[in-house]
C-alpha positions in Angstrom: -26.0 -2.7 -3.8 -22.0 -3.2 -3.0 -21.3 -0.5 -0.2 -19.5 2.4 -0.9 -21.2 2.6 -4.8 -24.0 3.9 -3.8 -24.5 7.8 -5.2 -26.9 10.3 -3.4 -28.1 13.1 -5.9 -26.3 16.5 -5.1 -28.3 19.9 -4.9 -27.2 22.0 -7.9 -26.4 25.0 -5.4 -23.9 22.4 -3.4 -22.3 21.6 -6.9 -21.8 25.5 -7.5 -20.0 25.7 -3.7 -17.9 23.0 -4.4 -17.0 24.4 -8.1 -16.2 27.7 -6.5 -14.2 26.0 -3.7 -11.8 24.3 -6.3 -10.9 27.3 -8.1 -7.3 28.1 -7.5 -6.1 31.3 -7.7 -2.7 32.7 -8.7 -2.5 35.5 -6.2 -3.6 33.3 -3.4 -0.7 31.8 -0.7 -1.1 28.2 -0.6 0.9 26.6 2.4 3.1 23.8 2.0 2.1 20.4 3.8 4.3 20.7 7.0 6.9 17.4 7.1 6.3 15.2 9.4 8.2 11.8 8.7 11.5 11.6 7.6 14.6 8.8 6.9 17.8 10.6 6.9 16.7 13.8 6.3 14.6 12.8 3.2 10.6 13.6 3.7 8.5 10.6 3.5 5.3 12.0 5.3 3.7 15.2 5.2 0.3 16.2 6.8 -2.6 15.8 4.6 -1.3 13.0 2.6 -0.9 9.4 3.1 1.7 6.4 2.4 1.9 2.5 2.7 3.9 -0.1 3.6 4.0 -3.2 1.2 5.6 -6.5 1.2 5.5 -10.2 0.8 4.0 -11.9 4.3 6.7 -12.5 7.2 8.5 -10.2 5.7 8.2 -7.9 9.1 6.1 -5.2 7.9 4.7 -4.7 11.2 7.6 -4.5 13.1 9.1 -1.8 10.6 5.6 0.6 11.3 6.1 0.2 14.8 9.1 2.6 14.4 7.4 4.9 12.7 4.4 4.8 15.1 7.3 5.1 18.0 9.3 8.0 16.5 5.7 9.7 16.2 5.2 9.3 19.8 8.6 10.6 21.3 8.8 12.9 18.3 12.1 12.0 17.8 14.1 9.0 16.4 13.6 5.4 15.8 15.0 2.7 13.9 15.8 5.3 11.1 12.7 7.5 11.2 12.4 10.8 12.4 9.1 12.4 13.3 8.5 16.1 14.1 4.5 16.7 14.1 3.3 19.8 15.6 2.2 20.1 19.4 -1.4 19.8 17.9 -0.9 16.9 16.3 0.6 14.4 19.1 -2.0 11.8 19.1 -1.7 8.7 17.3 -4.1 6.1 16.4 -3.1 2.5 15.2 -5.9 0.4 13.7 -5.5 -3.2 13.2 -8.0 -5.5 11.2 -5.8 -8.5 11.3 -4.8 -9.7 14.8 -6.5 -10.8 18.0 -6.3 -8.6 21.1 -3.5 -10.7 22.2 -1.0 -9.8 19.8 -2.5 -6.6 19.3 -1.1 -6.4 22.6 2.2 -7.2 21.8 2.4 -5.0 19.1 1.1 -2.3 21.0 4.0 -2.9 24.1 6.5 -3.2 21.4 5.6 0.3 20.0 6.0 1.9 23.6 9.1 0.3 24.2 10.9 1.6 20.9 9.6 4.3 22.1 11.3 4.4 25.6 8.0 4.9 27.2 6.3 2.6 30.1 4.2 -0.3 29.2 2.7 -0.8 32.7 -0.2 1.7 31.8 -2.1 3.0 28.8 -0.3 5.9 26.8 -2.3 8.9 26.5 -1.3 10.0 23.5 -2.0 6.4 21.8 -5.1 4.8 21.0 -5.0 1.1 19.7 -8.2 -0.5 18.0 -8.2 -4.2 17.3 -11.2 -4.3 14.5 -10.6 -8.2 13.7 -14.3 -9.1 14.6 -15.8 -6.2 12.5 -17.2 -6.1 9.3 -15.5 -3.8 6.5 -18.9 -1.4 6.7 -18.2 -1.4 10.7 -14.4 -0.9 10.2 -14.6 2.3 8.0 -17.0 3.8 10.2 -15.2 3.1 13.8 -11.9 4.4 11.5 -14.4 7.6 10.8 -15.3 8.3 14.2 -11.8 7.4 15.8 -10.7 10.0 13.4 -12.9 12.6 13.8 -13.8 12.5 17.2 -10.3 12.2 18.7 -8.5 15.7 19.6 -4.8 16.3 18.3 -4.7 13.8 16.2 -1.3 13.7 13.7 -0.7 10.2 13.0 -3.2 7.3 12.0 -2.4 3.9 11.1 -4.4 0.9 9.5 -2.6 -2.1 9.7 -4.5 -4.0 6.8 -6.4 -2.2 4.6 -7.5 -5.0 2.7 -9.8 -5.8 5.4 -11.7 -2.5 4.6 -13.2 -4.0 1.4 -15.2 -7.2 0.4 -13.7 -7.8 -3.1 -9.9 -6.4 -3.2 -10.0 -6.7 -7.0 -13.1 -4.6 -6.8 -12.8 -1.0 -8.9 -16.0 0.6 -6.8 -14.6 -0.9 -3.3 -10.9 0.4 -4.0 -11.7 4.1 -5.4 -14.2 4.6 -2.5 -11.4 3.3 0.5 -9.2 5.7 -1.3 -11.5 8.2 -1.6 -11.9 8.2 2.1 -8.0 8.1 3.1 -8.1 11.4 0.8 -10.9 13.0 2.7 -9.7 11.8 6.1 -6.3 13.1 5.8 -7.1 16.4 3.9 -10.1 17.4 6.1 -8.1 16.4 9.3 -4.9 17.5 8.1 -3.0 14.1 9.6 -0.5 11.8 7.9 -1.9 8.3 7.5 0.3 4.9 6.7 -1.6 1.8 5.8 0.1 -2.2 5.3 -0.7 -4.1 2.2 0.5 -7.3 1.1 2.5 -8.0 -2.2 1.3 -10.3 -5.0 2.9 -13.8 -4.7 3.6 -13.8 -8.2 5.1 -10.3 -8.9 6.3 -7.0 -6.5 3.1 -5.6 -7.0 0.6 -4.4 -4.4 -2.4 -6.8 -3.9 -5.3 -6.6 -5.7 -6.9 -3.5 -7.0 -6.9 -1.5 -4.2 -2.9 -1.6 -4.2 -3.4 -0.4 -7.7 -4.8 2.7 -6.3 -3.0 3.1 -3.5 0.3 3.0 -5.3 -1.1 5.7 -7.6 -2.5 7.7 -5.1 0.2 7.7 -2.2 2.9 10.0 -1.2 5.3 7.3 -0.4 5.6 3.8 -1.0 7.6 1.8 1.5 9.0 -1.9 0.3 9.5 -4.2 3.2 11.5 -7.6 2.1 13.4 -10.5 3.5 17.4 -10.5 2.5 17.7 -12.8 -0.1 21.0 -14.2 1.5 19.9 -13.7 5.1 16.2 -14.5 6.3 16.6 -12.7 9.4 16.8 -9.2 7.5 14.3 -7.1 6.4 15.2 -4.3 4.0 13.3 -1.1 3.5 13.3 1.2 0.2 11.2 3.4 -1.1 9.5 2.0 -4.5 7.6 5.4 -5.1 8.6 8.8 -3.2 7.5 12.3 -4.3 10.5 13.5 -2.7 14.0 12.6 -3.1 15.1 8.8 -2.7 16.4 7.8 0.4 19.0 5.3 0.7 17.9 1.9 1.8 18.5 -0.1 4.7 17.5 -2.7 6.9 16.5 -4.1 10.2 16.7 -7.2 12.2 15.1 -8.6 15.5 17.3 -8.5 18.4 17.0 -10.4 21.8 14.3 -7.8 23.0 12.2 -8.8 20.3 12.7 -5.5 18.9 13.5 -4.4 15.0 17.3 -2.6 15.2 19.4 -1.5 12.7 21.9 -3.5 10.4 24.8 -1.2 10.5 27.1 -1.1 7.3 24.3 -3.2 5.7 25.3 -3.8 2.1 22.1 -3.6 -0.4 23.3 -5.2 -3.3 26.6 -7.5 -3.6 28.3 -7.6 -7.1 28.5 -10.6 -8.4 31.9 -12.1 -10.5 30.8 -12.3 -14.4 28.0 -11.0 -16.2 25.2 -9.0 -14.4 22.6 -11.4 -13.8 19.3 -10.4 -15.6 16.1 -9.2 -13.6 13.2 -12.0 -13.9 11.0 -11.1 -16.3 8.1 -8.8 -15.4 4.9 -8.6 -17.8 4.5 -5.6 -16.0 7.4 -3.7 -16.5 8.3 -5.2 -20.0 5.4 -5.1 -21.9 3.8 -2.3 -22.9 -0.3 -1.6 -21.7 -1.0 -1.4 -25.8 0.9 -4.7 -26.5 -1.1 -6.5 -23.7 -4.3 -4.4 -25.2 -3.5 -5.2 -28.8 -2.9 -8.8 -28.1 -5.7 -9.7 -25.6 -8.4 -8.1 -28.2 -7.1 -10.1 -30.7 -7.2 -13.4 -28.6 -11.1 -12.7 -27.3 -12.3 -11.7 -30.8 -12.0 -15.1 -31.7 -13.6 -16.9 -28.6 -15.3 -15.7 -25.6 -13.6 -18.3 -23.1 -10.7 -20.3 -23.5 -9.0 -23.5 -21.4 -5.5 -22.8 -20.4 -3.7 -24.8 -23.1 -5.1 -23.3 -25.9 -5.4 -19.5 -24.1 -1.3 -20.1 -24.2 -1.2 -20.7 -27.9 -3.5 -18.0 -28.4 -1.4 -15.5 -26.1 1.8 -16.9 -27.6 0.6 -16.1 -31.4 -1.2 -12.8 -30.4 2.3 -11.4 -28.6 4.3 -12.1 -31.3 1.9 -10.2 -33.4 1.9 -7.3 -31.0 5.5 -7.2 -31.6 6.5 -8.7 -28.2 7.6 -12.0 -28.9 7.0 -14.2 -26.0 7.9 -18.5 -25.8 6.1 -21.2 -23.4 7.6 -19.9 -20.2 7.2 -16.3 -20.8 3.5 -17.0 -21.5 2.9 -18.7 -18.3 4.1 -15.4 -16.6 1.6 -13.6 -18.7 -1.1 -15.7 -17.8 0.0 -15.3 -14.1 -0.2 -11.6 -14.0 -3.3 -11.2 -16.3 -5.2 -13.3 -13.6 -3.6 -11.6 -10.6 -4.8 -7.9 -12.3 -8.1 -9.5 -13.3 -7.6 -8.5 -16.8 -8.6 -12.2 -17.6 -10.8 -14.0 -15.3 -11.2 -17.6 -14.3 -14.5 -18.0 -12.4 -14.7 -21.4 -10.5 -11.5 -22.5 -11.5 -12.9 -23.5 -14.9 -12.1 -21.8 -18.7 -10.6 -18.0 -18.8 -12.3 -15.0 -20.4 -11.3 -11.5 -20.6 -12.7 -8.8 -17.7 -14.9 -6.0 -19.8 -14.0 -3.9 -16.7 -10.0 -4.9 -16.7 -7.7 -2.0 -15.3 -3.8 -2.2 -15.5 
């Protein structure tokens, strides 16, 4: 059985207690979650919630998150982030699931330097965990132990949430991990920030766990390379519960630390007609149209080769009131495959996933 899927029967009295504890009262006072992380006075993180950074490979996501951690350690400003954690929430736990201890040490030293702290000794408020060698079950258990057994934790960073699951497209594993994030943040009243790659073909966070993360997170920051200068990385919010902040950019200086690009222009105005955004099947085609077209196609056959699937989809999307041609249908198939709405087993023919999730 896939880990995280086992369901233990609950006692009736336990269910009753949980039900009663879940009922809100109009006469009760519920405290607003403390605001602990901001960008330009805009709240991006509160205690009891989690956020995420997403971006393509080499977009400098870890450099960006290093600044968030540095701000938390000094309870001040680093890069464009400002932190104000309560005195009893001063400890930070940083979990890296991808890199070797050697490279983790470089990240830890960078964080301390950004915070203006000594790199000669371990900092009492920073606990850095290198979990590359561990299995997903071990990683979850270690994180759970660290969160519940460390006093005064305010911020937890998981650099590589993808490595807490075996299958990034598993609905059950994804739901389990997101449930753990909600449990940890709520029960310990911490803020948790995690990092996930984006799909190569679109701007969505990778896999089913990316979809779940985007649906539940308080803030999703996108880090991407500037199209005109690859040495610059831009940070903007693609989802935020508070007011949006003005995007900013940073570059890596001679000390190997991120620094703000002053007077950065977010988007240059081009002469002539405004350029049209690239075709995005997720944004431009409604779920109902996708579903109508796919049901029509796979009602005729269970499996298709690539070329016959192209032809069938062109006809079906036209019938679903979204005309597409050969160029667009290629992007549609890529989108459907990335989201595991259609499956290609062992590089062979395509079939419709009965457990598809948009």
